[in-house]
C-alpha positions in Angstrom: 89.9 126.8 -22.1 87.9 128.6 -25.2 88.3 131.8 -26.2 85.3 134.3 -26.2 84.4 135.2 -29.9 86.2 138.5 -31.1 83.2 141.7 -30.2 82.0 139.8 -27.5 81.4 142.6 -24.2 82.8 142.0 -21.0 80.4 140.3 -18.7 78.9 143.1 -16.8 78.6 142.7 -12.4 75.5 142.0 -10.7 74.1 145.0 -9.9 73.6 145.9 -6.4 70.5 147.7 -6.4 68.9 144.7 -8.3 70.0 142.5 -5.8 69.0 144.1 -2.9 65.8 143.7 -4.2 65.8 139.6 -4.9 63.7 137.9 -2.4 67.1 136.0 -1.5 68.6 138.9 -0.3 65.3 139.5 2.1 66.0 135.8 2.9 69.7 136.8 3.8 68.6 139.4 6.5 66.4 137.1 8.4 68.8 134.6 8.4 71.5 137.2 9.4 69.1 138.7 12.4 68.9 135.2 14.0 72.0 134.1 13.6 73.4 137.2 15.5 71.9 136.1 18.8 73.8 132.4 19.1 77.0 134.5 17.6 77.0 137.7 20.1 75.9 135.1 23.0 79.3 133.1 22.2 81.1 136.0 21.4 80.1 137.7 25.2 81.2 134.1 26.5 84.3 133.9 25.0 85.2 137.4 26.6 83.8 136.6 30.0 86.0 133.1 30.2 89.1 135.7 29.2 88.2 138.0 31.8 87.9 135.1 34.3 90.8 133.4 33.4 93.0 137.5 34.0 91.4 137.2 37.7 92.0 133.6 38.6 95.4 133.9 37.7 97.3 137.1 38.5 94.6 137.6 41.7 92.8 134.6 42.8 95.9 132.1 42.0 98.5 134.0 44.4 96.1 134.3 47.0 95.5 130.9 47.0 99.5 130.3 47.3 99.5 132.1 50.5 100.7 135.6 48.8 99.0 138.6 50.5 99.7 140.7 47.4 100.7 139.2 44.0 104.6 139.7 43.7 105.7 141.2 41.2 107.9 138.3 40.0 104.1 136.7 39.2 104.4 137.7 35.5 107.5 135.7 34.2 106.6 131.8 35.0 102.5 132.9 34.1 103.1 134.3 30.9 105.9 131.2 30.1 103.5 128.6 30.5 101.1 131.2 28.4 103.5 131.1 25.7 103.6 127.0 26.5 100.4 126.5 25.5 99.9 129.1 22.7 102.7 127.8 21.3 101.0 124.3 21.7 98.0 125.3 20.1 99.2 127.0 17.1 101.6 124.2 16.2 99.7 121.5 16.9 95.8 122.4 16.0 94.3 122.9 12.3 94.9 126.9 11.6 97.6 127.6 13.6 95.9 129.6 15.8 94.2 131.4 13.5 95.1 135.8 12.1 98.8 136.5 13.0 98.5 140.1 14.8 101.9 141.1 13.7 100.1 141.4 9.9 97.1 143.9 11.0 94.2 143.4 10.2 93.9 141.6 7.0 90.6 140.2 5.6 91.2 136.4 5.0 87.7 135.0 5.0 85.7 133.2 7.9 88.2 130.1 9.3 86.6 126.3 8.9 85.1 124.3 11.7 87.9 122.5 12.0 90.0 125.2 12.7 87.7 127.4 15.2 88.9 125.1 18.4 93.0 125.8 17.2 91.6 129.9 17.2 89.7 129.4 20.7 92.2 128.1 23.1 95.8 129.8 21.2 93.7 133.4 22.1 92.6 132.3 25.5 96.1 131.3 26.3 97.2 134.7 25.3 94.6 136.7 26.7 93.5 135.3 29.8 97.5 134.8 30.5 98.6 138.3 29.8 99.8 138.6 26.4 99.9 142.1 25.4 96.9 141.9 22.5 93.5 142.9 21.9 90.5 140.0 21.8 88.9 141.8 18.5 90.9 139.7 15.9 89.7 136.2 17.5 86.3 138.0 17.8 86.5 138.4 14.2 87.2 135.4 12.8 84.9 133.0 15.1 82.2 134.8 15.1 82.4 134.7 11.3 83.3 131.0 11.3 80.5 130.2 13.4 78.3 131.8 11.5 79.0 130.4 8.6 79.2 126.4 10.3 75.8 127.0 11.3 73.9 128.3 7.9 75.9 125.6 6.1 74.4 122.8 8.2 71.0 124.2 7.6 72.0 125.0 3.8 75.1 123.3 2.4 75.0 124.1 -0.7 74.2 127.8 -0.2 76.2 130.2 -2.8 79.7 131.5 -2.1 78.6 134.9 -2.1 76.1 134.4 0.4 78.6 132.5 2.6 81.0 135.4 2.3 78.1 137.7 3.4 77.2 135.4 6.1 80.9 135.5 7.3 81.1 138.5 7.6 77.5 139.5 9.1 79.2 137.3 12.0 82.3 139.0 12.5 80.4 142.1 12.9 78.0 140.8 15.8 81.1 139.1 17.9 82.3 142.7 18.1 79.5 144.6 17.6 80.1 146.3 21.3 83.2 145.6 22.0 84.7 149.0 20.9 81.8 151.0 22.4 79.5 151.2 20.0 78.0 149.0 16.6 78.7 151.3 14.6 82.1 151.5 15.6 82.8 147.8 15.2 81.1 148.2 11.6 83.2 150.7 10.7 86.4 149.2 11.5 85.3 145.9 9.7 84.4 148.2 6.4 87.3 149.8 6.0 89.6 146.3 6.7 88.2 145.4 4.0 88.3 147.7 1.1 84.6 147.2 -0.3 84.1 150.6 -1.4 80.6 152.0 -3.8 77.2 150.4 -4.1 78.6 146.5 -3.3 79.6 147.8 0.0 75.9 148.8 1.0 74.8 145.3 -0.1 77.5 143.7 2.4 77.2 146.2 5.1 73.2 146.3 5.2 73.3 142.4 7.0 76.7 143.6 9.0 74.6 146.5 10.9 71.7 144.4 11.4 74.1 141.5 13.0 76.0 144.4 15.1 72.2 146.1 16.0 71.8 142.8 17.0 74.4 141.9 19.1 75.3 145.2 20.9 71.7 144.0 22.4 72.2 140.7 23.2 75.5 142.2 24.7 73.5 144.5 26.7 71.1 142.0 28.3 73.5 139.3 28.9 75.9 142.2 30.9 72.4 143.1 33.0 70.9 139.7 33.0 75.0 138.2 34.6 76.2 140.9 36.7 79.9 140.7 34.4 78.8 144.3 32.6 79.3 144.3 28.5 83.3 144.1 28.3 82.7 147.7 26.1 85.6 150.3 26.3 84.3 153.1 27.5 85.7 155.7 29.8 84.1 157.5 33.1 86.6 160.1 34.2 87.4 162.3 30.9 88.9 165.7 32.1 87.1 168.5 30.5 89.4 170.2 27.4 89.6 173.7 26.1 89.0 174.5 22.6 92.6 173.4 20.4 94.9 176.1 20.2 98.0 177.1 17.9 100.1 175.4 20.3 98.5 172.1 20.3 98.4 172.0 16.7 101.6 172.2 16.7 101.3 169.1 19.2 99.7 167.3 17.2 101.8 167.2 14.3 104.7 166.3 16.7 102.3 163.8 18.4 102.1 162.4 14.7 105.8 162.2 13.7 106.5 160.1 17.1 103.5 157.8 16.8 104.7 157.4 13.2 107.8 156.3 13.9 107.3 153.9 16.9 104.7 152.4 15.8 107.0 151.4 12.7 109.7 150.5 15.0 106.8 148.1 17.0 106.4 146.5 13.3 109.5 146.2 12.3 110.5 144.4 15.2 107.4 142.1 15.1 107.4 141.0 11.5 111.3 140.4 11.9 111.3 138.2 14.6 107.8 136.3 13.6 109.3 134.2 11.2 112.2 133.2 13.4 110.0 132.5 16.2 107.2 130.3 13.7 111.0 128.0 12.9 110.5 126.9 17.0 106.9 127.5 17.6 106.4 126.2 20.9 110.0 127.1 22.4 110.0 131.0 21.0 106.5 131.5 22.2 107.0 130.5 25.6 110.4 132.5 25.6 108.4 135.6 24.2 106.2 135.0 27.0 109.2 135.0 29.4 110.5 138.3 27.6 107.0 139.9 28.3 106.6 138.7 31.8 110.4 140.1 32.8 109.3 143.8 30.9 106.5 143.9 33.6 108.5 143.1 36.0 111.0 145.6 35.5 107.9 148.1 35.1 107.0 147.1 38.8 110.0 147.4 40.5 111.4 150.4 38.6 108.0 152.4 39.3 106.2 150.8 42.1 103.3 150.3 40.3 101.3 147.5 38.8 102.5 145.5 36.4 99.8 144.3 35.2 99.6 147.7 33.7 102.3 146.2 30.9 100.7 143.0 30.9 97.0 142.4 28.8 95.3 144.5 26.4 95.2 147.9 28.1 91.4 148.3 27.4 90.0 148.7 31.5 93.5 150.7 32.1 93.0 153.3 29.6 90.2 155.0 32.0 92.1 155.2 35.3 95.0 156.0 33.1 93.5 159.2 32.5 91.3 159.9 35.5 94.8 159.4 37.8 97.2 161.1 35.1 97.7 163.8 38.1 99.9 160.8 39.6 102.1 159.9 36.9 105.4 161.5 36.5 107.1 161.3 33.3 109.3 159.1 33.9 107.1 156.6 35.3 105.4 156.8 31.5 108.3 157.1 29.6 109.3 153.4 31.6 105.8 152.4 30.6 105.8 153.3 27.3 109.0 151.6 26.7 107.8 148.4 28.2 104.6 148.5 27.4 105.6 148.9 23.6 108.5 146.1 24.0 106.1 143.7 25.5 103.7 144.4 22.6 106.0 143.8 19.9 107.2 140.3 21.9 103.4 139.3 21.7 102.8 140.5 18.3 105.4 138.3 17.1 104.2 134.7 18.5 100.9 135.1 20.7 97.0 135.2 18.8 94.7 138.4 19.4 94.1 141.7 17.8 96.8 144.7 17.7 94.1 147.4 18.5 93.9 148.0 22.1 97.6 147.6 23.0 98.3 150.2 20.2 95.8 152.4 22.2 97.1 152.5 25.6 100.8 153.0 24.4 99.3 156.2 22.5 97.6 157.3 25.3 100.4 156.9 27.5 102.8 159.0 24.7 99.9 162.0 24.5 99.8 162.0 28.5 103.9 161.8 28.9 103.6 164.9 26.4 101.4 166.8 28.2 103.6 167.6 30.8 105.3 170.4 28.8 103.6 173.4 28.2 100.6 174.1 25.7 99.3 170.4 25.8 95.8 169.6 27.7 96.4 165.9 29.3 92.9 164.9 27.1 93.4 166.4 24.2 97.1 164.6 24.4 95.6 161.7 25.3 93.2 161.3 22.7 95.8 162.4 19.8 98.0 160.0 21.3 95.1 157.2 20.5 94.4 158.1 17.4 98.2 158.8 15.9 99.6 155.6 17.6 96.2 153.6 15.8 96.7 154.8 12.1 100.4 153.2 13.0 99.8 150.0 13.9 96.1 149.1 11.5 96.6 151.9 8.9 93.1 152.8 9.1 92.6 156.5 9.2 89.1 157.2 9.8 89.1 154.0 12.3 91.5 155.6 14.3 89.9 159.1 14.5 86.7 157.7 15.4 88.3 155.4 18.3 90.3 158.2 19.5 87.3 160.6 19.9 83.9 158.8 20.3 85.9 157.3 23.1 85.5 160.2 24.5 82.3 161.1 24.6 81.1 165.1 24.2 85.1 165.8 24.6 86.0 164.0 21.8 84.0 166.8 19.5 86.3 169.2 20.6 89.6 167.7 20.5 88.6 166.0 16.7 90.5 168.6 14.8 93.7 168.2 16.8 93.1 164.3 15.9 93.0 164.7 12.8 95.9 166.3 11.8 97.5 164.2 14.4 96.0 161.1 12.6 97.1 162.4 8.9 100.7 163.1 9.9 101.1 159.6 11.2 99.3 157.8 8.1 101.8 159.6 5.8 104.9 158.9 7.6 104.3 155.6 8.5 103.0 154.8 4.3 106.6 156.7 3.7 108.7 155.1 5.9 107.0 151.5 5.9 108.8 149.0 3.6 107.2 146.2 1.1 106.0 143.3 3.7 108.7 140.7 1.6 111.6 142.7 3.4 110.5 141.0 6.6 108.3 137.6 6.0 111.7 135.9 3.9 112.4 133.2 5.8 115.8 133.3 8.1 118.9 130.9 6.6 119.0 127.2 8.7 121.3 127.1 11.4 
């Protein structure tokens, strides 16, 4: 390597304003806008397929076999099959099923075209058959990978920098409507990427454009097919009064509790993950059986549906809040314990995203504490979501927005409480979280 002459000034990074004014950037925006249509349509189809698989395996199949209602033991064999299928996809298909959810939402770039089938199949087996994970991580990977694959078919010699922007825009389009707002999905990816300054704007503008187009496609397809948009939404939000001094005290307590619970889930998942990887197929099937048994324990112990322990919890947030008066504190504690352990087992072995189960566990925790004096159920619900999300994701701004925008106008009322709970949970989580190397070290061979 040739040394630079003494006194040579260091290379300056490209000026963001100059980049935005170039013709190539305008062409990139047009390309992103065009790609946003098929990518968001593919994401909608993926979510529709997951929903149909859930309905088919949990409702239609037991009915076809002659059961008048889905048996409480049904999740046990169902999750065993899910673990077997997901383990086979992770073990034998390129890409090992994509993102490992126990490691959080990390930016690793779009996957290659050959890895896309394995990512899709592992996610379908996990999400469609009951693993306690959400669809956001597979959608981010599939959206970015499809966008990059399409661009390379058209222009094989495209600049690597443009490829990164196109991949990010594909991810924006894929999750545009999932969290209830294209802006919230864009903010999640922006905070997770770690970009800042003017270069953030260079990458963010194409992503926002793709997210806006993706949200339109989701809305149009949902209306045309009658399937809905698969967006996170609450339809029954009880009124929340202005925050009180007692509720600020509860915000501190909730933040501390969420940090401890989140750290426990995270540590156990990272402890199990390398051990699952030693025997991927068999161990993933075992983790599936564990999730099924936890759902059975909850159903038999409380008389509630086992499905509340299964799946991401995205569609159960609305009835959980609306019917919170029908849940005793003891039932909510059992739900939190079973859901948290099933979430941990799913994080260690299956493929999916960590957001929605964290939201559900936090919401249930806030509602459980609302049985004590001084805490409104809606305030506890929101604070629990924010505190648990930041404990698992370590994205404080995204956690605040998730908890407040979800509640609509009531979210503005409880926002100060949510901010306090998120800050406490975030600081405590960072203080008690050990380095990742403490968990990723391979266990000794037997």
